[in-house]
PDB file of N, CA, C and O in Angstrom:
ATOM      1  N   GLU A   1      12.067   0.159 -18.109  1.00  0.00           N
ATOM      2  CA  GLU A   1      13.034   0.876 -17.297  1.00  0.00           C
ATOM      3  C   GLU A   1      12.450   2.192 -16.784  1.00  0.00           C
ATOM      4  O   GLU A   1      12.652   2.562 -15.627  1.00  0.00           O
ATOM      5  N   VAL A   2      11.735   2.884 -17.644  1.00  0.00           N
ATOM      6  CA  VAL A   2      11.132   4.149 -17.232  1.00  0.00           C
ATOM      7  C   VAL A   2      10.100   3.903 -16.144  1.00  0.00           C
ATOM      8  O   VAL A   2      10.029   4.648 -15.167  1.00  0.00           O
ATOM      9  N   PHE A   3       9.300   2.855 -16.316  1.00  0.00           N
ATOM     10  CA  PHE A   3       8.304   2.510 -15.306  1.00  0.00           C
ATOM     11  C   PHE A   3       8.969   2.213 -13.976  1.00  0.00           C
ATOM     12  O   PHE A   3       8.559   2.749 -12.946  1.00  0.00           O
ATOM     13  N   THR A   4       9.984   1.374 -13.980  1.00  0.00           N
ATOM     14  CA  THR A   4      10.684   1.009 -12.748  1.00  0.00           C
ATOM     15  C   THR A   4      11.247   2.244 -12.068  1.00  0.00           C
ATOM     16  O   THR A   4      11.145   2.389 -10.850  1.00  0.00           O
ATOM     17  N   ALA A   5      11.836   3.126 -12.845  1.00  0.00           N
ATOM     18  CA  ALA A   5      12.392   4.356 -12.276  1.00  0.00           C
ATOM     19  C   ALA A   5      11.296   5.247 -11.696  1.00  0.00           C
ATOM     20  O   ALA A   5      11.501   5.902 -10.675  1.00  0.00           O
ATOM     21  N   SER A   6      10.139   5.271 -12.343  1.00  0.00           N
ATOM     22  CA  SER A   6       9.072   6.160 -11.888  1.00  0.00           C
ATOM     23  C   SER A   6       8.411   5.683 -10.597  1.00  0.00           C
ATOM     24  O   SER A   6       7.822   6.487  -9.875  1.00  0.00           O
ATOM     25  N   VAL A   7       8.499   4.399 -10.298  1.00  0.00           N
ATOM     26  CA  VAL A   7       7.899   3.911  -9.048  1.00  0.00           C
ATOM     27  C   VAL A   7       8.933   3.579  -7.981  1.00  0.00           C
ATOM     28  O   VAL A   7       8.571   3.309  -6.837  1.00  0.00           O
ATOM     29  N   SER A   8      10.197   3.593  -8.332  1.00  0.00           N
ATOM     30  CA  SER A   8      11.221   3.204  -7.363  1.00  0.00           C
ATOM     31  C   SER A   8      11.231   4.113  -6.142  1.00  0.00           C
ATOM     32  O   SER A   8      11.510   3.654  -5.034  1.00  0.00           O
ATOM     33  N   HIS A   9      10.925   5.407  -6.329  1.00  0.00           N
ATOM     34  CA  HIS A   9      10.910   6.315  -5.184  1.00  0.00           C
ATOM     35  C   HIS A   9       9.792   5.965  -4.203  1.00  0.00           C
ATOM     36  O   HIS A   9       9.905   6.252  -3.011  1.00  0.00           O
ATOM     37  N   LEU A  10       8.727   5.354  -4.686  1.00  0.00           N
ATOM     38  CA  LEU A  10       7.632   4.951  -3.805  1.00  0.00           C
ATOM     39  C   LEU A  10       8.058   3.847  -2.848  1.00  0.00           C
ATOM     40  O   LEU A  10       7.540   3.732  -1.737  1.00  0.00           O
ATOM     41  N   LEU A  11       9.006   3.041  -3.296  1.00  0.00           N
ATOM     42  CA  LEU A  11       9.393   1.864  -2.530  1.00  0.00           C
ATOM     43  C   LEU A  11      10.789   1.966  -1.924  1.00  0.00           C
ATOM     44  O   LEU A  11      11.262   1.024  -1.289  1.00  0.00           O
ATOM     45  N   SER A  12      11.443   3.099  -2.118  1.00  0.00           N
ATOM     46  CA  SER A  12      12.802   3.216  -1.595  1.00  0.00           C
ATOM     47  C   SER A  12      12.787   3.107  -0.069  1.00  0.00           C
ATOM     48  O   SER A  12      11.967   3.725   0.609  1.00  0.00           O
ATOM     49  N   GLY A  13      13.692   2.328   0.432  1.00  0.00           N
ATOM     50  CA  GLY A  13      13.796   2.139   1.878  1.00  0.00           C
ATOM     51  C   GLY A  13      12.806   1.144   2.458  1.00  0.00           C
ATOM     52  O   GLY A  13      12.763   0.956   3.674  1.00  0.00           O
ATOM     53  N   ILE A  14      12.008   0.502   1.608  1.00  0.00           N
ATOM     54  CA  ILE A  14      11.023  -0.474   2.079  1.00  0.00           C
ATOM     55  C   ILE A  14      11.456  -1.853   1.605  1.00  0.00           C
ATOM     56  O   ILE A  14      11.597  -2.094   0.406  1.00  0.00           O
ATOM     57  N   SER A  15      11.663  -2.746   2.548  1.00  0.00           N
ATOM     58  CA  SER A  15      12.124  -4.083   2.193  1.00  0.00           C
ATOM     59  C   SER A  15      11.024  -4.873   1.492  1.00  0.00           C
ATOM     60  O   SER A  15       9.842  -4.553   1.610  1.00  0.00           O
ATOM     61  N   GLN A  16      11.430  -5.908   0.762  1.00  0.00           N
ATOM     62  CA  GLN A  16      10.459  -6.764   0.085  1.00  0.00           C
ATOM     63  C   GLN A  16       9.545  -7.440   1.098  1.00  0.00           C
ATOM     64  O   GLN A  16       8.360  -7.635   0.831  1.00  0.00           O
ATOM     65  N   ILE A  17      10.084  -7.796   2.250  1.00  0.00           N
ATOM     66  CA  ILE A  17       9.265  -8.437   3.289  1.00  0.00           C
ATOM     67  C   ILE A  17       8.129  -7.503   3.707  1.00  0.00           C
ATOM     68  O   ILE A  17       6.985  -7.933   3.849  1.00  0.00           O
ATOM     69  N   GLU A  18       8.452  -6.224   3.904  1.00  0.00           N
ATOM     70  CA  GLU A  18       7.407  -5.275   4.282  1.00  0.00           C
ATOM     71  C   GLU A  18       6.426  -5.064   3.141  1.00  0.00           C
ATOM     72  O   GLU A  18       5.220  -4.996   3.375  1.00  0.00           O
ATOM     73  N   ARG A  19       6.921  -4.959   1.901  1.00  0.00           N
ATOM     74  CA  ARG A  19       6.036  -4.782   0.744  1.00  0.00           C
ATOM     75  C   ARG A  19       5.059  -5.933   0.625  1.00  0.00           C
ATOM     76  O   ARG A  19       3.906  -5.749   0.235  1.00  0.00           O
ATOM     77  N   ASP A  20       5.530  -7.122   0.964  1.00  0.00           N
ATOM     78  CA  ASP A  20       4.674  -8.306   0.881  1.00  0.00           C
ATOM     79  C   ASP A  20       3.488  -8.226   1.841  1.00  0.00           C
ATOM     80  O   ASP A  20       2.524  -8.975   1.685  1.00  0.00           O
ATOM     81  N   THR A  21       3.541  -7.334   2.829  1.00  0.00           N
ATOM     82  CA  THR A  21       2.446  -7.215   3.796  1.00  0.00           C
ATOM     83  C   THR A  21       1.435  -6.137   3.425  1.00  0.00           C
ATOM     84  O   THR A  21       0.394  -6.025   4.072  1.00  0.00           O
ATOM     85  N   PHE A  22       1.725  -5.337   2.391  1.00  0.00           N
ATOM     86  CA  PHE A  22       0.846  -4.210   2.045  1.00  0.00           C
ATOM     87  C   PHE A  22      -0.601  -4.649   1.841  1.00  0.00           C
ATOM     88  O   PHE A  22      -1.520  -4.026   2.373  1.00  0.00           O
ATOM     89  N   SER A  23      -0.806  -5.701   1.085  1.00  0.00           N
ATOM     90  CA  SER A  23      -2.163  -6.167   0.797  1.00  0.00           C
ATOM     91  C   SER A  23      -2.871  -6.617   2.072  1.00  0.00           C
ATOM     92  O   SER A  23      -4.043  -6.303   2.281  1.00  0.00           O
ATOM     93  N   ASP A  24      -2.158  -7.349   2.919  1.00  0.00           N
ATOM     94  CA  ASP A  24      -2.749  -7.808   4.184  1.00  0.00           C
ATOM     95  C   ASP A  24      -3.082  -6.628   5.086  1.00  0.00           C
ATOM     96  O   ASP A  24      -4.140  -6.597   5.713  1.00  0.00           O
ATOM     97  N   GLN A  25      -2.172  -5.653   5.149  1.00  0.00           N
ATOM     98  CA  GLN A  25      -2.429  -4.484   5.983  1.00  0.00           C
ATOM     99  C   GLN A  25      -3.682  -3.746   5.515  1.00  0.00           C
ATOM    100  O   GLN A  25      -4.538  -3.385   6.322  1.00  0.00           O
ATOM    101  N   LYS A  26      -3.779  -3.529   4.208  1.00  0.00           N
ATOM    102  CA  LYS A  26      -4.935  -2.816   3.680  1.00  0.00           C
ATOM    103  C   LYS A  26      -6.219  -3.603   3.929  1.00  0.00           C
ATOM    104  O   LYS A  26      -7.230  -3.037   4.345  1.00  0.00           O
ATOM    105  N   SER A  27      -6.174  -4.887   3.678  1.00  0.00           N
ATOM    106  CA  SER A  27      -7.347  -5.723   3.877  1.00  0.00           C
ATOM    107  C   SER A  27      -7.806  -5.702   5.337  1.00  0.00           C
ATOM    108  O   SER A  27      -8.992  -5.538   5.623  1.00  0.00           O
ATOM    109  N   GLU A  28      -6.860  -5.869   6.248  1.00  0.00           N
ATOM    110  CA  GLU A  28      -7.211  -5.854   7.673  1.00  0.00           C
ATOM    111  C   GLU A  28      -7.705  -4.474   8.100  1.00  0.00           C
ATOM    112  O   GLU A  28      -8.641  -4.371   8.894  1.00  0.00           O
ATOM    113  N   ALA A  29      -7.088  -3.419   7.583  1.00  0.00           N
ATOM    114  CA  ALA A  29      -7.508  -2.064   7.953  1.00  0.00           C
ATOM    115  C   ALA A  29      -8.947  -1.810   7.511  1.00  0.00           C
ATOM    116  O   ALA A  29      -9.747  -1.264   8.271  1.00  0.00           O
ATOM    117  N   LEU A  30      -9.271  -2.201   6.298  1.00  0.00           N
ATOM    118  CA  LEU A  30     -10.642  -2.019   5.810  1.00  0.00           C
ATOM    119  C   LEU A  30     -11.630  -2.874   6.602  1.00  0.00           C
ATOM    120  O   LEU A  30     -12.745  -2.442   6.895  1.00  0.00           O
ATOM    121  N   ARG A  31     -11.211  -4.086   6.942  1.00  0.00           N
ATOM    122  CA  ARG A  31     -12.077  -4.965   7.737  1.00  0.00           C
ATOM    123  C   ARG A  31     -12.320  -4.358   9.115  1.00  0.00           C
ATOM    124  O   ARG A  31     -13.450  -4.349   9.603  1.00  0.00           O
ATOM    125  N   TRP A  32     -11.250  -3.846   9.745  1.00  0.00           N
ATOM    126  CA  TRP A  32     -11.385  -3.252  11.076  1.00  0.00           C
ATOM    127  C   TRP A  32     -12.247  -1.999  11.023  1.00  0.00           C
ATOM    128  O   TRP A  32     -13.057  -1.760  11.920  1.00  0.00           O
ATOM    129  N   LYS A  33     -12.077  -1.203   9.983  1.00  0.00           N
ATOM    130  CA  LYS A  33     -12.865   0.035   9.864  1.00  0.00           C
ATOM    131  C   LYS A  33     -14.351  -0.290   9.766  1.00  0.00           C
ATOM    132  O   LYS A  33     -15.191   0.434  10.301  1.00  0.00           O
ATOM    133  N   GLU A  34     -14.665  -1.374   9.083  1.00  0.00           N
ATOM    134  CA  GLU A  34     -16.063  -1.807   8.961  1.00  0.00           C
ATOM    135  C   GLU A  34     -16.568  -2.388  10.282  1.00  0.00           C
ATOM    136  O   GLU A  34     -17.722  -2.178  10.656  1.00  0.00           O
ATOM    137  N   ASP A  35     -15.699  -3.120  10.989  1.00  0.00           N
ATOM    138  CA  ASP A  35     -16.081  -3.768  12.248  1.00  0.00           C
ATOM    139  C   ASP A  35     -14.892  -3.750  13.209  1.00  0.00           C
ATOM    140  O   ASP A  35     -13.991  -4.579  13.084  1.00  0.00           O
ATOM    141  N   PRO A  36     -14.876  -2.825  14.161  1.00  0.00           N
ATOM    142  CA  PRO A  36     -13.755  -2.727  15.103  1.00  0.00           C
ATOM    143  C   PRO A  36     -13.536  -3.970  15.970  1.00  0.00           C
ATOM    144  O   PRO A  36     -12.543  -4.053  16.693  1.00  0.00           O
ATOM    145  N   HIS A  37     -14.450  -4.927  15.900  1.00  0.00           N
ATOM    146  CA  HIS A  37     -14.284  -6.178  16.647  1.00  0.00           C
ATOM    147  C   HIS A  37     -13.740  -7.300  15.764  1.00  0.00           C
ATOM    148  O   HIS A  37     -13.566  -8.430  16.222  1.00  0.00           O
ATOM    149  N   ALA A  38     -13.475  -6.987  14.512  1.00  0.00           N
ATOM    150  CA  ALA A  38     -12.977  -7.993  13.564  1.00  0.00           C
ATOM    151  C   ALA A  38     -11.592  -8.480  13.992  1.00  0.00           C
ATOM    152  O   ALA A  38     -10.827  -7.761  14.634  1.00  0.00           O
ATOM    153  N   GLU A  39     -11.302  -9.720  13.616  1.00  0.00           N
ATOM    154  CA  GLU A  39      -9.976 -10.289  13.867  1.00  0.00           C
ATOM    155  C   GLU A  39      -8.995  -9.704  12.862  1.00  0.00           C
ATOM    156  O   GLU A  39      -9.105  -9.946  11.660  1.00  0.00           O
ATOM    157  N   VAL A  40      -8.046  -8.941  13.358  1.00  0.00           N
ATOM    158  CA  VAL A  40      -7.025  -8.319  12.510  1.00  0.00           C
ATOM    159  C   VAL A  40      -5.670  -8.433  13.223  1.00  0.00           C
ATOM    160  O   VAL A  40      -5.100  -7.432  13.656  1.00  0.00           O
ATOM    161  N   PRO A  41      -5.174  -9.650  13.335  1.00  0.00           N
ATOM    162  CA  PRO A  41      -3.982  -9.872  14.166  1.00  0.00           C
ATOM    163  C   PRO A  41      -2.730  -9.150  13.696  1.00  0.00           C
ATOM    164  O   PRO A  41      -1.921  -8.713  14.515  1.00  0.00           O
ATOM    165  N   PHE A  42      -2.563  -9.022  12.395  1.00  0.00           N
ATOM    166  CA  PHE A  42      -1.335  -8.396  11.908  1.00  0.00           C
ATOM    167  C   PHE A  42      -1.276  -6.927  12.282  1.00  0.00           C
ATOM    168  O   PHE A  42      -0.308  -6.476  12.894  1.00  0.00           O
ATOM    169  N   ILE A  43      -2.313  -6.176  11.915  1.00  0.00           N
ATOM    170  CA  ILE A  43      -2.246  -4.746  12.202  1.00  0.00           C
ATOM    171  C   ILE A  43      -2.431  -4.450  13.693  1.00  0.00           C
ATOM    172  O   ILE A  43      -1.954  -3.427  14.185  1.00  0.00           O
ATOM    173  N   ARG A  44      -3.113  -5.331  14.405  1.00  0.00           N
ATOM    174  CA  ARG A  44      -3.213  -5.134  15.853  1.00  0.00           C
ATOM    175  C   ARG A  44      -1.818  -5.249  16.476  1.00  0.00           C
ATOM    176  O   ARG A  44      -1.461  -4.480  17.369  1.00  0.00           O
ATOM    177  N   GLY A  45      -1.044  -6.211  15.995  1.00  0.00           N
ATOM    178  CA  GLY A  45       0.333  -6.357  16.469  1.00  0.00           C
ATOM    179  C   GLY A  45       1.180  -5.138  16.118  1.00  0.00           C
ATOM    180  O   GLY A  45       1.998  -4.689  16.921  1.00  0.00           O
ATOM    181  N   LEU A  46       0.979  -4.605  14.913  1.00  0.00           N
ATOM    182  CA  LEU A  46       1.705  -3.395  14.521  1.00  0.00           C
ATOM    183  C   LEU A  46       1.357  -2.225  15.434  1.00  0.00           C
ATOM    184  O   LEU A  46       2.241  -1.502  15.892  1.00  0.00           O
ATOM    185  N   ALA A  47       0.069  -2.046  15.693  1.00  0.00           N
ATOM    186  CA  ALA A  47      -0.372  -0.933  16.548  1.00  0.00           C
ATOM    187  C   ALA A  47       0.209  -1.066  17.950  1.00  0.00           C
ATOM    188  O   ALA A  47       0.691  -0.089  18.524  1.00  0.00           O
ATOM    189  N   GLU A  48       0.164  -2.272  18.497  1.00  0.00           N
ATOM    190  CA  GLU A  48       0.700  -2.491  19.844  1.00  0.00           C
ATOM    191  C   GLU A  48       2.199  -2.236  19.888  1.00  0.00           C
ATOM    192  O   GLU A  48       2.699  -1.599  20.815  1.00  0.00           O
ATOM    193  N   ALA A  49       2.920  -2.735  18.882  1.00  0.00           N
ATOM    194  CA  ALA A  49       4.373  -2.548  18.849  1.00  0.00           C
ATOM    195  C   ALA A  49       4.743  -1.070  18.709  1.00  0.00           C
ATOM    196  O   ALA A  49       5.752  -0.623  19.254  1.00  0.00           O
ATOM    197  N   ARG A  50       3.930  -0.325  17.983  1.00  0.00           N
ATOM    198  CA  ARG A  50       4.196   1.100  17.766  1.00  0.00           C
ATOM    199  C   ARG A  50       3.664   1.970  18.891  1.00  0.00           C
ATOM    200  O   ARG A  50       4.031   3.139  19.010  1.00  0.00           O
ATOM    201  N   GLY A  51       2.801   1.399  19.714  1.00  0.00           N
ATOM    202  CA  GLY A  51       2.219   2.177  20.805  1.00  0.00           C
ATOM    203  C   GLY A  51       1.217   3.209  20.331  1.00  0.00           C
ATOM    204  O   GLY A  51       1.115   4.296  20.901  1.00  0.00           O
ATOM    205  N   ILE A  52       0.469   2.863  19.273  1.00  0.00           N
ATOM    206  CA  ILE A  52      -0.569   3.765  18.769  1.00  0.00           C
ATOM    207  C   ILE A  52      -1.902   3.036  18.742  1.00  0.00           C
ATOM    208  O   ILE A  52      -1.955   1.807  18.787  1.00  0.00           O
ATOM    209  N   THR A  53      -2.957   3.798  18.670  1.00  0.00           N
ATOM    210  CA  THR A  53      -4.287   3.187  18.659  1.00  0.00           C
ATOM    211  C   THR A  53      -4.579   2.569  17.304  1.00  0.00           C
ATOM    212  O   THR A  53      -3.946   2.900  16.302  1.00  0.00           O
ATOM    213  N   MET A  54      -5.535   1.676  17.291  1.00  0.00           N
ATOM    214  CA  MET A  54      -5.968   1.077  16.035  1.00  0.00           C
ATOM    215  C   MET A  54      -6.536   2.145  15.110  1.00  0.00           C
ATOM    216  O   MET A  54      -6.323   2.088  13.899  1.00  0.00           O
ATOM    217  N   GLU A  55      -7.257   3.117  15.662  1.00  0.00           N
ATOM    218  CA  GLU A  55      -7.830   4.179  14.844  1.00  0.00           C
ATOM    219  C   GLU A  55      -6.743   4.914  14.067  1.00  0.00           C
ATOM    220  O   GLU A  55      -6.886   5.168  12.871  1.00  0.00           O
ATOM    221  N   VAL A  56      -5.664   5.250  14.752  1.00  0.00           N
ATOM    222  CA  VAL A  56      -4.569   5.981  14.110  1.00  0.00           C
ATOM    223  C   VAL A  56      -3.904   5.111  13.055  1.00  0.00           C
ATOM    224  O   VAL A  56      -3.662   5.566  11.937  1.00  0.00           O
ATOM    225  N   LEU A  57      -3.606   3.867  13.400  1.00  0.00           N
ATOM    226  CA  LEU A  57      -2.925   2.984  12.452  1.00  0.00           C
ATOM    227  C   LEU A  57      -3.782   2.708  11.223  1.00  0.00           C
ATOM    228  O   LEU A  57      -3.281   2.747  10.099  1.00  0.00           O
ATOM    229  N   VAL A  58      -5.046   2.434  11.422  1.00  0.00           N
ATOM    230  CA  VAL A  58      -5.942   2.133  10.302  1.00  0.00           C
ATOM    231  C   VAL A  58      -6.005   3.315   9.338  1.00  0.00           C
ATOM    232  O   VAL A  58      -5.949   3.122   8.124  1.00  0.00           O
ATOM    233  N   GLU A  59      -6.118   4.518   9.856  1.00  0.00           N
ATOM    234  CA  GLU A  59      -6.152   5.698   8.980  1.00  0.00           C
ATOM    235  C   GLU A  59      -4.836   5.856   8.224  1.00  0.00           C
ATOM    236  O   GLU A  59      -4.845   6.188   7.039  1.00  0.00           O
ATOM    237  N   LYS A  60      -3.699   5.621   8.893  1.00  0.00           N
ATOM    238  CA  LYS A  60      -2.396   5.712   8.230  1.00  0.00           C
ATOM    239  C   LYS A  60      -2.314   4.705   7.081  1.00  0.00           C
ATOM    240  O   LYS A  60      -1.872   5.039   5.981  1.00  0.00           O
ATOM    241  N   ILE A  61      -2.741   3.478   7.348  1.00  0.00           N
ATOM    242  CA  ILE A  61      -2.683   2.430   6.327  1.00  0.00           C
ATOM    243  C   ILE A  61      -3.559   2.788   5.138  1.00  0.00           C
ATOM    244  O   ILE A  61      -3.123   2.677   3.992  1.00  0.00           O
ATOM    245  N   ILE A  62      -4.778   3.213   5.395  1.00  0.00           N
ATOM    246  CA  ILE A  62      -5.715   3.530   4.316  1.00  0.00           C
ATOM    247  C   ILE A  62      -5.204   4.709   3.480  1.00  0.00           C
ATOM    248  O   ILE A  62      -5.294   4.681   2.253  1.00  0.00           O
ATOM    249  N   ILE A  63      -4.680   5.725   4.124  1.00  0.00           N
ATOM    250  CA  ILE A  63      -4.154   6.892   3.400  1.00  0.00           C
ATOM    251  C   ILE A  63      -2.946   6.493   2.558  1.00  0.00           C
ATOM    252  O   ILE A  63      -2.870   6.846   1.381  1.00  0.00           O
ATOM    253  N   LYS A  64      -1.999   5.759   3.150  1.00  0.00           N
ATOM    254  CA  LYS A  64      -0.806   5.357   2.406  1.00  0.00           C
ATOM    255  C   LYS A  64      -1.156   4.425   1.251  1.00  0.00           C
ATOM    256  O   LYS A  64      -0.560   4.518   0.178  1.00  0.00           O
ATOM    257  N   ALA A  65      -2.109   3.535   1.461  1.00  0.00           N
ATOM    258  CA  ALA A  65      -2.527   2.618   0.388  1.00  0.00           C
ATOM    259  C   ALA A  65      -3.122   3.393  -0.779  1.00  0.00           C
ATOM    260  O   ALA A  65      -2.865   3.064  -1.937  1.00  0.00           O
ATOM    261  N   ALA A  66      -3.915   4.420  -0.484  1.00  0.00           N
ATOM    262  CA  ALA A  66      -4.520   5.226  -1.546  1.00  0.00           C
ATOM    263  C   ALA A  66      -3.454   6.003  -2.320  1.00  0.00           C
ATOM    264  O   ALA A  66      -3.503   6.070  -3.548  1.00  0.00           O
ATOM    265  N   ILE A  67      -2.506   6.582  -1.615  1.00  0.00           N
ATOM    266  CA  ILE A  67      -1.424   7.326  -2.271  1.00  0.00           C
ATOM    267  C   ILE A  67      -0.622   6.396  -3.172  1.00  0.00           C
ATOM    268  O   ILE A  67      -0.328   6.731  -4.319  1.00  0.00           O
ATOM    269  N   TYR A  68      -0.273   5.229  -2.647  1.00  0.00           N
ATOM    270  CA  TYR A  68       0.507   4.257  -3.411  1.00  0.00           C
ATOM    271  C   TYR A  68      -0.272   3.802  -4.647  1.00  0.00           C
ATOM    272  O   TYR A  68       0.283   3.740  -5.744  1.00  0.00           O
ATOM    273  N   GLN A  69      -1.542   3.488  -4.472  1.00  0.00           N
ATOM    274  CA  GLN A  69      -2.353   3.002  -5.576  1.00  0.00           C
ATOM    275  C   GLN A  69      -2.503   4.052  -6.676  1.00  0.00           C
ATOM    276  O   GLN A  69      -2.440   3.720  -7.860  1.00  0.00           O
ATOM    277  N   GLU A  70      -2.701   5.307  -6.297  1.00  0.00           N
ATOM    278  CA  GLU A  70      -2.834   6.381  -7.282  1.00  0.00           C
ATOM    279  C   GLU A  70      -1.534   6.568  -8.059  1.00  0.00           C
ATOM    280  O   GLU A  70      -1.554   6.699  -9.283  1.00  0.00           O
ATOM    281  N   ALA A  71      -0.411   6.582  -7.355  1.00  0.00           N
ATOM    282  CA  ALA A  71       0.882   6.765  -8.021  1.00  0.00           C
ATOM    283  C   ALA A  71       1.199   5.586  -8.929  1.00  0.00           C
ATOM    284  O   ALA A  71       1.714   5.765 -10.033  1.00  0.00           O
ATOM    285  N   LEU A  72       0.891   4.386  -8.464  1.00  0.00           N
ATOM    286  CA  LEU A  72       1.148   3.194  -9.263  1.00  0.00           C
ATOM    287  C   LEU A  72       0.263   3.169 -10.505  1.00  0.00           C
ATOM    288  O   LEU A  72       0.723   2.792 -11.583  1.00  0.00           O
ATOM    289  N   ALA A  73      -0.986   3.562 -10.367  1.00  0.00           N
ATOM    290  CA  ALA A  73      -1.891   3.603 -11.521  1.00  0.00           C
ATOM    291  C   ALA A  73      -1.390   4.590 -12.575  1.00  0.00           C
ATOM    292  O   ALA A  73      -1.431   4.294 -13.769  1.00  0.00           O
ATOM    293  N   LEU A  74      -0.925   5.744 -12.148  1.00  0.00           N
ATOM    294  CA  LEU A  74      -0.397   6.730 -13.080  1.00  0.00           C
ATOM    295  C   LEU A  74       0.840   6.190 -13.794  1.00  0.00           C
ATOM    296  O   LEU A  74       0.975   6.338 -15.009  1.00  0.00           O
ATOM    297  N   ALA A  75       1.737   5.566 -13.040  1.00  0.00           N
ATOM    298  CA  ALA A  75       2.955   5.014 -13.640  1.00  0.00           C
ATOM    299  C   ALA A  75       2.632   3.879 -14.606  1.00  0.00           C
ATOM    300  O   ALA A  75       3.213   3.805 -15.689  1.00  0.00           O
ATOM    301  N   LEU A  76       1.718   3.002 -14.228  1.00  0.00           N
ATOM    302  CA  LEU A  76       1.333   1.904 -15.114  1.00  0.00           C
ATOM    303  C   LEU A  76       0.629   2.420 -16.370  1.00  0.00           C
ATOM    304  O   LEU A  76       0.864   1.924 -17.472  1.00  0.00           O
ATOM    305  N   GLY A  77      -0.228   3.413 -16.193  1.00  0.00           N
ATOM    306  CA  GLY A  77      -0.904   3.995 -17.347  1.00  0.00           C
ATOM    307  C   GLY A  77       0.085   4.605 -18.323  1.00  0.00           C
ATOM    308  O   GLY A  77      -0.063   4.460 -19.537  1.00  0.00           O
ATOM    309  N   THR A  78       1.087   5.281 -17.800  1.00  0.00           N
ATOM    310  CA  THR A  78       2.130   5.868 -18.644  1.00  0.00           C
ATOM    311  C   THR A  78       2.906   4.776 -19.370  1.00  0.00           C
ATOM    312  O   THR A  78       3.208   4.906 -20.556  1.00  0.00           O
ATOM    313  N   LYS A  79       3.225   3.708 -18.661  1.00  0.00           N
ATOM    314  CA  LYS A  79       3.946   2.577 -19.263  1.00  0.00           C
ATOM    315  C   LYS A  79       3.118   1.957 -20.383  1.00  0.00           C
ATOM    316  O   LYS A  79       3.627   1.722 -21.479  1.00  0.00           O
ATOM    317  N   HIS A  80       1.851   1.695 -20.109  1.00  0.00           N
ATOM    318  CA  HIS A  80       0.973   1.067 -21.097  1.00  0.00           C
ATOM    319  C   HIS A  80       0.789   1.958 -22.318  1.00  0.00           C
ATOM    320  O   HIS A  80       0.731   1.462 -23.443  1.00  0.00           O
ATOM    321  N   LYS A  81       0.696   3.269 -22.107  1.00  0.00           N
ATOM    322  CA  LYS A  81       0.580   4.199 -23.231  1.00  0.00           C
ATOM    323  C   LYS A  81       1.813   4.119 -24.113  1.00  0.00           C
ATOM    324  O   LYS A  81       1.704   4.094 -25.339  1.00  0.00           O
ATOM    325  N   ALA A  82       2.996   4.078 -23.487  1.00  0.00           N
ATOM    326  CA  ALA A  82       4.234   3.968 -24.260  1.00  0.00           C
ATOM    327  C   ALA A  82       4.282   2.648 -25.033  1.00  0.00           C
ATOM    328  O   ALA A  82       4.731   2.611 -26.178  1.00  0.00           O
ATOM    329  N   GLU A  83       3.823   1.574 -24.405  1.00  0.00           N
ATOM    330  CA  GLU A  83       3.785   0.273 -25.090  1.00  0.00           C
ATOM    331  C   GLU A  83       2.820   0.319 -26.274  1.00  0.00           C
ATOM    332  O   GLU A  83       3.109  -0.223 -27.341  1.00  0.00           O
ATOM    333  N   ASP A  84       1.674   0.969 -26.076  1.00  0.00           N
ATOM    334  CA  ASP A  84       0.702   1.107 -27.160  1.00  0.00           C
ATOM    335  C   ASP A  84       1.303   1.869 -28.335  1.00  0.00           C
ATOM    336  O   ASP A  84       1.078   1.524 -29.494  1.00  0.00           O
ATOM    337  N   GLU A  85       2.062   2.896 -28.024  1.00  0.00           N
ATOM    338  CA  GLU A  85       2.659   3.729 -29.073  1.00  0.00           C
ATOM    339  C   GLU A  85       3.707   3.003 -29.904  1.00  0.00           C
ATOM    340  O   GLU A  85       3.927   3.339 -31.068  1.00  0.00           O
ATOM    341  N   VAL A  86       4.355   2.004 -29.304  1.00  0.00           N
ATOM    342  CA  VAL A  86       5.349   1.233 -30.060  1.00  0.00           C
ATOM    343  C   VAL A  86       4.798  -0.099 -30.540  1.00  0.00           C
ATOM    344  O   VAL A  86       5.525  -0.924 -31.094  1.00  0.00           O
ATOM    345  N   GLY A  87       3.506  -0.299 -30.321  1.00  0.00           N
ATOM    346  CA  GLY A  87       2.848  -1.485 -30.852  1.00  0.00           C
ATOM    347  C   GLY A  87       3.029  -2.751 -30.024  1.00  0.00           C
ATOM    348  O   GLY A  87       2.972  -3.856 -30.564  1.00  0.00           O
ATOM    349  N   LEU A  88       3.244  -2.603 -28.730  1.00  0.00           N
ATOM    350  CA  LEU A  88       3.359  -3.802 -27.881  1.00  0.00           C
ATOM    351  C   LEU A  88       2.025  -4.210 -27.321  1.00  0.00           C
ATOM    352  O   LEU A  88       1.938  -5.195 -26.588  1.00  0.00           O
TER     353      LEU A  88
END
């Protein structure tokens, strides 16, 4: 319960459908950053729909993914420490 509460603010207002795309977005963003000619249909569609460049969208995705991953790692580490303390 504590873990769920500690990460719920990270996901508030984000539908499960959108959350399900996080991994694909990050993967495509990293692929595009390595090769701007790479096939990245999902994020290209997002950029076009938003009216922003791929450069801007890719940086947004990479930054948000890093923030999310750091916060999630801290929350999971705290959860695991509590489990260790009670012998789980």
